[in-house]
LOKEBA-892014 format. One record per residue (C-alpha): x, y, z; residue in one letter. Coordinates in pm, whole numbers, padded with zeros to 5 digits, always signed. Layout:
XYZa
...
This chain:
-01148-00664+06732m
-00949-00368+06848a
-01021-00022+06725k
-00765+00141+06501r
-00561+00403+06683k
-00430+00580+06375t
-00663+00733+06119p
-00697+00556+05782k
-00454+00701+05526v
-00617+00808+05202e
-00466+00686+04882s
-00204+00918+04740l
-00281+00810+04385r
-00470+01072+04183p
-00815+00975+04061e
-00818+01190+03745k
-00580+01341+03494i
-00552+01718+03474t
-00803+01916+03270d
-00524+02018+03032e
-00419+01655+02980q
-00782+01558+02919l
-00826+01842+02668k
-00504+01747+02484t
-00601+01377+02478s
-00944+01461+02334r
-00787+01683+02065e
-00542+01412+01963v
-00815+01147+01946i
-01041+01382+01748k
-00755+01449+01502s
-00691+01077+01470m
-01060+01011+01396n
-01063+01283+01131i
-00744+01142+00975a
-00896+00792+00974t
-01209+00921+00798a
-00994+01110+00546d
-00786+00801+00476l
-01104+00603+00420g
-01229+00865+00174a
-00895+00858-00007i
-00906+00478-00033e
-01259+00493-00172i
-01152+00750-00431r
-00847+00537-00512k
-01070+00236-00570h
-01297+00441-00797e
-00998+00566-00997l
-00854+00217-01032l
-01188+00091-01157h
-01215+00380-01404h
-00857+00319-01520f
-00938-00050-01580k
-01238+00051-01794l
-01017+00287-01997m
-00764+00006-02051q
-01041-00224-02172e
-01169+00046-02411t
-00817+00096-02549l
-00777-00279-02597t
-01105-00288-02792k
-00993+00007-03008l
-00660-00166-03078q
-00848-00480-03178h
-01072-00275-03410e
-00766-00106-03565f
-00600-00443-03618k
-00916-00581-03784q
-00971-00274-04004q
-00614-00174-04090y
-00416-00491-04026g
-00213-00328-03750t
-00270-00149-03423d
+00049+00056-03455n
-00109+00403-03472i
+00063+00736-03409n
-00172+00887-03152i
-00044+01243-03221a
-00151+01259-03587d
-00341+00936-03655g
-00101+00791-03909t
-00083+00415-03938i
+00259+00250-03931k
+00268-00072-04125y
+00549-00328-04113n
+00875-00214-04274e
+00877-00496-04530d
+00552-00366-04676g
+00385-00704-04635d
+00174-00712-04321d
+00151-01064-04182k
-00210-01014-04067d
-00316-00889-04412n
-00143-01183-04575k
-00341-01425-04356k
-00666-01244-04441d
-00591-01251-04815n
-00514-01624-04811d
-00864-01713-04698r
């Protein structure tokens, strides 16, 4: 094999990005990781709040059932606690209870 007469040309492609580009890339990735962690924390809190809200709904449903059993209606003015019975003065639920 013949020897090469011209020297081997080094690759003109850079091997690394600039220090500034590396620094910026690291900052962006760090910010994205923080944002991802924050989103996860928000989703966890959201789940907790949804669960708590469901428990409050169930408690309200139980209270309405108790009101209906005790007063014959669950139509209560939450501002002052007054009970609103049917306009005709004859509550259907009370009529059923009295017929037994």
